[in-house]
N, C-alpha and C positions, 0 to 999 in steps of 0.2 A: 445550166445543165447545157446549153447552150451559147457560145458568144458568135458563132460567125453561123455564115449560110452554110457551109460544107459541115459543119459538123450535125448540121439537121439530122441529115441522113443516117450518121449515126447511131443517135440518142432513139430513133426509132426504132431503127435495127435490133439495140439494147432491149429497148422494152418488149419487141415481138418476142424475143427470148425470153426474159422473165416471165412471161405472160403464157407462153407454150411452156415450161419446164413447169411453173405454177401448175396447169391444168392437168399434165402430166402426171403432175403428184396428186392430185384431186381423185383425178379418175384412177389411180394405185390404190389409196387408201379406200377409197369404194369398191376395190374387185372388180372395177369393168377393163374391159380387154378390147383393144383396137387392131383390129386385122389388120392395118396398114402397116408396112416397112420402118417410113418415115412420115408418121401424122403430122398434121398439120391443127393450128389454134383451131380451125372450122371443122376438122373430126372431132375434137376433144370437145368442142362445146358441143356437137351434135349428140354425141351418145351421152354428154349433162344431162341436156335439155331433155331426151327421151329416154331418160331415168329420173326424170321431176329434181335434178338436183341445181338446175336453174331455171328461173322463168323466160319466158319468152321476150321480156321487156329486155332483162340482161343479156340472154342469147345475140339479141339483135344491137345491141350497146361494144358488145366486143368483137362482135361482127364487123362490126364499124372501126373498131380500133385495130383488127386485125387488116382491115381495108388501107386504113395508116400507115402500117405495117409494109405493107404490099411497094406501097407509092414510095418508100424506103428502100425496099430490098429489091426492087425490081425498077429495071430504066422501061416508065411508064410517059404517057405524053406529058405530064407535069413534074416539077418538082414539088416536093410538102410544103407546106405553109407552116412558119413559125406559130402561127395560134395552131395550126393542127399536131403537130409535136407536143404541143405544152398539153394538151386535150390527150393524147397516147399517155403521155408520163402522169398526168392525173388519173387517168381510167384506170392503168396500170395498177397502180395507187390501190384505188379501190378494188380492181379483182384480186388484188393479194390480199384484201383485208373481209373480202364479203363471200367470195367463193370458196367452198371448205367441203 
């Protein structure tokens, strides 16, 4: 997925978009409405957790993935590490397979 350091942020941002879109779809399929105009991953997982569609460990894992995504999309105190991006990629696959 990434061959050079400069592609890490792009890979992370893309994973974030995929997770966000999937969670929005899951919420829609369960008839869950979010009041925010532009909800984030955190908003989606909060409503899914509150409706018992994901448990606390999964909520924490997805929040962690969101934190890595934020390192990629916002200028933070440090750049994302290659290992974190791989965790984000693997975690994205897991979210798509297990949250529905």
